[in-house]
C-alpha positions in Angstrom: 26.3 15.0 21.0 23.4 15.4 18.7 22.5 12.8 16.2 20.6 12.7 12.9 17.8 10.1 12.4 17.8 9.1 8.7 14.7 7.3 6.8 15.7 3.8 7.2 15.5 1.5 4.0 12.7 -0.9 4.3 13.9 -3.8 1.7 16.4 -3.4 -1.1 13.6 -2.4 -3.5 12.6 0.9 -1.5 13.8 3.9 -2.8 11.7 6.4 -0.5 9.0 6.3 2.2 6.2 8.9 3.1 5.8 10.3 6.6 2.5 10.0 7.4 2.3 11.3 11.3 4.9 13.0 13.6 4.5 11.6 17.0 7.2 13.9 18.7 7.3 17.4 18.1 10.4 19.8 18.2 11.4 20.5 21.7 9.9 17.5 23.1 12.0 15.2 25.2 13.0 11.7 23.7 13.8 8.7 25.5 15.4 5.5 24.0 12.5 3.5 22.3 10.2 6.2 22.0 8.3 6.5 18.9 9.3 9.5 16.8 7.1 9.0 13.6 5.2 6.7 11.4 5.8 6.4 7.7 4.9 4.0 5.2 6.3 2.5 1.7 3.8 1.6 -1.3 3.1 -1.6 0.7 3.7 -1.1 4.2 3.6 1.1 7.6 6.3 1.4 10.1 7.0 3.4 13.3 10.5 4.9 13.7 12.0 4.5 17.2 14.6 6.7 18.6 17.9 4.8 19.7 19.1 7.8 21.6 17.8 10.1 24.5 17.7 13.8 24.7 15.7 16.9 22.9 14.2 16.6 19.7 15.9 19.6 18.3 14.7 19.8 14.5 12.4 18.4 12.5 13.8 18.3 8.9 10.7 16.8 6.9 7.0 17.2 7.1 4.1 14.9 7.3 3.3 14.1 3.8 6.5 14.4 2.3 8.2 11.4 0.3 11.6 11.2 1.9 14.5 9.3 0.1 15.9 6.6 2.0 19.1 7.1 4.3 18.2 11.1 4.1 18.0 12.7 7.6 14.3 13.4 9.2 15.2 14.9 12.3 17.9 15.5 14.8 18.2 14.6 18.5 20.4 16.2 20.9 21.2 18.8 23.7 19.2 22.2 23.7 21.8 25.1 22.3 24.3 22.7 20.5 25.3 23.6 16.8 23.4 21.0 14.7 24.2 22.7 11.4 26.6 20.3 10.1 23.6 17.5 10.6 21.0 19.2 8.7 19.9 18.9 5.1 21.3 21.8 2.9 18.2 23.2 2.4 17.5 23.3 6.3 21.0 25.1 6.8 20.0 27.7 4.5 16.5 28.7 5.8 18.2 28.4 9.4 21.0 30.9 8.5 20.6 34.8 9.5 18.9 36.7 7.2 20.4 39.9 5.3 19.4 43.1 6.8 17.4 44.6 4.0 15.8 47.6 6.0 17.4 50.0 3.9 16.3 48.4 0.7 14.0 50.1 -1.6 10.3 49.7 -1.2 8.9 46.7 -3.0 5.3 46.4 -4.1 3.8 43.0 -3.2 0.8 41.3 -4.2 -1.9 40.3 -1.5 -0.6 36.6 -1.3 3.0 37.9 -0.6 1.8 40.3 1.7 -0.2 37.8 3.7 2.9 35.4 4.1 4.8 38.5 5.7 2.1 39.0 7.9 2.1 35.5 8.8 5.6 35.1 10.0 8.9 34.5 8.3 9.4 32.6 5.2 10.9 29.6 7.3 7.3 29.3 9.3 5.6 28.2 6.0 6.5 25.0 4.1 7.1 24.8 0.2 3.9 23.2 -0.6 1.9 25.5 1.6 3.1 28.7 -0.1 2.9 27.1 -3.5 -0.9 26.6 -2.8 -1.5 29.9 -1.0 0.1 31.3 -4.3 -2.2 29.3 -6.6 -5.2 29.9 -4.8 -4.9 33.3 -3.2 -5.4 31.9 0.3 -4.8 34.6 2.7 -2.0 33.3 5.0 -2.6 35.9 7.8 -5.9 33.7 8.6 -4.1 30.6 8.7 -3.5 28.6 12.2 -0.3 26.9 12.1 -0.4 22.9 13.0 2.9 22.2 11.6 6.2 21.6 13.7 7.3 24.5 15.7 4.2 26.6 14.4 5.1 26.3 11.2 2.0 26.8 8.2 1.6 23.5 6.2 -0.6 22.5 3.5 -3.5 21.5 5.6 -3.5 24.8 7.1 -3.9 26.6 3.9 -6.4 24.4 2.9 -8.4 25.2 5.9 -8.1 29.0 5.0 -9.8 28.1 1.7 -12.4 26.1 3.0 -13.3 29.0 5.5 -13.4 31.3 2.3 -10.4 33.6 3.2 -9.2 34.4 0.0 -7.3 37.6 -1.3 -9.1 39.2 -4.6 -7.8 42.8 -5.3 -4.1 42.3 -6.4 -3.8 46.2 -6.6 -4.6 46.5 -2.9 -1.6 47.6 -0.3 -0.7 44.7 1.8 -2.3 46.0 4.7 -5.6 46.2 3.0 -6.1 42.9 1.5 -9.8 42.2 1.3 -11.4 39.2 2.5 -14.1 37.7 0.1 -16.0 35.0 1.4 -16.7 32.1 -1.1 -20.0 30.9 -1.9 -21.1 27.3 -0.4 -21.0 24.6 -2.6 -24.2 23.4 -3.8 -22.9 19.8 -3.9 -21.7 17.9 -0.4 -18.9 15.9 -0.8 -15.0 15.5 0.5 -12.2 15.2 -1.5 -9.0 13.5 -0.2 -5.7 12.9 -2.1 -5.1 9.3 -3.5 -2.9 7.3 -1.0 0.4 6.1 -2.0 -0.5 2.6 -2.2 -3.6 3.6 -4.2 -1.6 5.3 -7.0 0.6 2.1 -7.1 -2.3 -0.3 -7.2 -4.3 1.9 -10.3 -0.8 2.2 -12.4 -0.5 -1.8 -12.2 -4.1 -2.5 -12.8 -4.1 -0.1 -15.7 -1.1 -1.5 -17.1 -2.3 -5.0 -16.9 -5.4 -4.7 -18.6 -4.1 -2.2 -21.4 -1.0 -4.3 -22.2 -2.4 -7.9 -21.8 -4.4 -10.1 -23.8 -6.4 -11.4 -21.1 -8.9 -14.0 -21.0 -11.1 -15.6 -18.4 -12.1 -19.3 -18.0 -15.0 -20.3 -15.3 -15.2 -23.7 -14.0 -16.6 -25.5 -10.8 -15.8 -28.8 -9.0 -17.7 -30.7 -6.2 -16.3 -29.5 -2.8 -17.6 -32.4 -0.8 -14.3 -33.7 0.0 -12.5 -30.8 1.1 -15.5 -29.6 3.1 -15.6 -32.6 5.1 -11.8 -32.7 5.6 -12.4 -29.2 6.7 -14.8 -30.1 9.2 -12.9 -33.0 10.5 -10.0 -30.9 10.8 -11.7 -28.4 12.7 -13.4 -30.8 15.2 -10.2 -32.9 15.5 -7.3 -30.5 14.9 -6.5 -29.9 18.6 -6.0 -33.3 19.3 -4.1 -34.1 16.0 -1.9 -31.1 17.0 -3.0 -29.1 13.8 -3.9 -25.5 13.4 -7.1 -24.4 11.8 -6.6 -25.5 8.1 -9.1 -23.4 5.8 -10.8 -24.0 2.6 -8.3 -21.6 1.2 -5.3 -23.3 2.5 -6.4 -26.2 0.8 -7.0 -24.5 -2.5 -3.4 -23.0 -2.3 -2.2 -26.2 -1.6 -3.6 -27.7 -4.8 -2.8 -24.7 -7.1 0.8 -25.2 -5.9 0.8 -29.0 -6.7 -0.9 -28.7 -10.0 0.8 -25.6 -11.3 4.5 -27.5 -11.9 2.7 -29.5 -14.8 1.6 -26.3 -16.5 4.8 -24.4 -17.0 3.1 -21.4 -19.1 0.9 -20.5 -16.1 4.1 -20.8 -13.6 5.8 -18.1 -15.6 6.5 -14.4 -16.4 6.1 -12.8 -19.8 8.6 -10.1 -20.2 8.9 -7.2 -22.5 7.3 -9.3 -25.6 10.4 -11.2 -26.1 11.1 -13.5 -23.3 9.1 -16.3 -21.5 10.5 -16.8 -17.9 9.4 -20.7 -16.6 9.9 -21.4 -12.9 10.8 -24.5 -11.3 9.2 -23.7 -8.3 5.9 -22.2 -7.4 6.1 -18.7 -5.6 2.2 -18.3 -4.9 1.1 -14.7 -4.7 -2.0 -14.5 -2.1 -4.2 -11.5 -2.5 -4.9 -9.9 0.7 -7.5 -7.1 1.3 -6.3 -4.7 3.9 -6.9 -1.5 5.5 -4.7 0.3 3.2 -5.6 -1.6 -0.1 -4.8 -4.9 -1.8 -1.6 -6.5 -1.1 -0.3 -9.9 -2.7 2.5 -11.4 -0.4 4.5 -14.4 -2.0 4.6 -17.7 -0.3 8.1 -19.1 -2.0 8.3 -22.5 -2.9 4.8 -23.3 -2.2 4.6 -26.4 -4.0 7.7 -28.2 -2.1 5.4 -27.6 1.3 3.1 -30.0 3.4 -0.4 -28.7 3.8 0.6 -28.1 7.7 3.6 -26.0 6.5 1.7 -24.2 4.0 -1.1 -23.3 6.0 1.0 -21.9 8.7 3.1 -19.9 6.4 0.2 -18.4 4.8 -1.3 -17.2 7.8 1.8 -15.5 9.0 2.2 -13.7 5.4 -1.7 -12.5 5.7 -1.4 -11.5 9.1 1.8 -9.1 8.5 0.2 -7.8 5.4 -3.1 -6.9 7.2 -0.9 -5.4 10.3 1.1 -3.1 7.5 4.4 -4.8 8.9 5.3 -7.3 6.2 8.7 -6.7 4.5 8.5 -5.3 1.2 10.7 -8.2 -0.2 7.8 -10.4 0.4 5.5 -8.3 -1.9 7.4 -9.4 -4.9 8.6 -12.3 -6.9 5.2 -14.3 -7.6 4.9 -16.6 -10.2 1.1 -17.1 -10.0 -1.6 -15.5 -7.9 -4.6 -16.6 -6.1 -7.5 -14.2 -4.9 -10.5 -15.1 -2.8 -13.5 -13.7 -2.9 -15.7 -16.6 -1.9 -16.3 -15.5 1.5 -18.0 -12.5 0.3 -20.6 -14.5 -1.5 -19.3 -13.8 -5.3 -20.5 -16.7 -7.6 -18.1 -15.4 -10.6 -15.7 -12.7 -11.3 -12.8 -11.6 -13.7 -9.5 -11.4 -11.6 -7.0 -9.1 -12.9 -3.3 -10.3 -13.6 -0.5 -9.0 -11.7 2.1 -8.5 -14.5 4.5 -10.1 -15.5 2.8 -13.2 -14.3 0.7 -14.9 -17.1 -2.0 -16.0 -14.8 -4.4 -15.5 -11.7 -6.9 -17.7 -10.0 -10.3 -16.5 -8.5 -12.0 -18.3 -5.7 -15.8 -18.1 -5.9 -18.4 -19.0 -3.2 -20.1 -22.3 -3.0 -23.5 -22.8 -4.3 -25.9 -25.7 -4.3 -25.9 -27.6 -8.0 -27.5 -30.7 -9.5 -25.9 -33.5 -11.1 -26.9 -37.0 -12.1 -25.5 -39.9 -10.2 -26.5 -43.5 -11.0 -29.9 -42.2 -12.8 -30.8 -40.0 -10.0 -30.6 -35.9 -9.5 -28.3 -35.3 -6.7 -27.4 -31.9 -5.0 -23.9 -31.3 -4.3 -21.8 -27.8 -3.0 -20.1 -26.6 -6.1 -17.1 -24.2 -5.8 -16.5 -22.1 -8.7 -13.1 -21.1 -9.9 -12.3 -18.1 -12.3 -8.8 -18.5 -14.4 -7.5 -15.4 -15.9 -4.3 -16.0 -18.1 -2.6 -13.8 -20.8 -3.4 -15.0 -24.2 0.1 -14.0 -25.5 2.2 -16.1 -23.2 -0.1 -19.5 -23.6 -3.5 -20.4 -25.6 -6.9 -21.5 -24.3 -6.4 -25.2 -24.3 -3.5 -25.3 -22.0 -5.1 -23.0 -19.8 -8.4 -25.0 -19.8 -6.3 -28.2 -19.2 -5.0 -26.6 -15.7 -8.3 -25.6 -14.6 -9.6 -29.0 -15.4 -6.8 -30.6 -13.5 -7.0 -28.5 -10.7 -10.9 -29.1 -10.0 -9.6 -32.8 -10.3 -7.4 -32.6 -7.5 -9.8 -30.6 -5.5 -12.2 -33.1 -5.9 -9.8 -35.9 -5.0 -8.0 -34.1 -2.3 -7.0 -37.0 -0.1 -5.7 -38.8 -3.2 -3.4 -35.3 -3.8 -2.2 -35.4 -0.3 -0.7 -38.9 -0.9 1.2 -37.8 -4.0 
């Protein structure tokens, strides 16, 4: 009996997913556990594996399509069996027998329409490919199908355009559509559509900067103690049963322990009407991934020990980089930390992730001079850049938080004892 494979729902907030690659093609045998296709949400990517065995009878959604969750993507079964009841209505209508029109009066066709007829029946051309060909005049008879079951898809039409095969005479009969080569461009460049995640990031960052009154304060602290502690753990961690606790872990720990005393920065500013203050620190960690910036959330970070926080942060960062993190772990943050210190950045202006009211940027360590007992002494200074929403709190409370954070980091061993 045939089985319909639906688009899974990855997280309660996910409404649709984008199919990126079909691994199987129509007619391919399928075993239990075989990867059928890859797909992505606006934050993560996944592989859909089969839970049944049989033959891939029908692919209902193409690569590049944004498919609503729980909608049918393909059907697996036995060749020859009736699967019409499992197909989306659009696919059923396409697969239905075509009415005989051989006795109909002749119809004058534009070259693009004639080219589509020459390329094959309408169900061999995707709607997006057809729309692009009608818009540009691409000659579909020159297209090389690469879609499922020999179907012409959008990239095939784009390849036709790149080769210069376009129709230029709208009055010419269908059998004599001239081919006119397009003059080569004088500028060498490549255009790519924006990935879905890039659109999401762009929208969020634009909204953040256009709707908030953002201000950035910069400060630095003496990183001697946390560097020495980091080196001791690195050298003796295995003997002590500790993992590789990093400087970033220590900064996350200090932020989580400092924030509860400054509720204006551990809050959400909602619709110019409400301030939502949180009892616990749900710490967002900005992570650079191949697909773009992701910010997984470390829930209840203020209740964790340094060791527990370090372990949890590493798991979140790894899952974000692999693209396997649950979308539910990419929301709910109350404050965010973004670290560019490893890239040598000495100061920058981080952008707040709304509706949060603050974000901390961590900078690289530089050597500076300070006076100790009347003598100039060099020390490793780490810079911190705090951006806050001036609608939610004033400069003085933000500056006090930054000062308290620097003091806790300079006296990190004392912070661990609190």
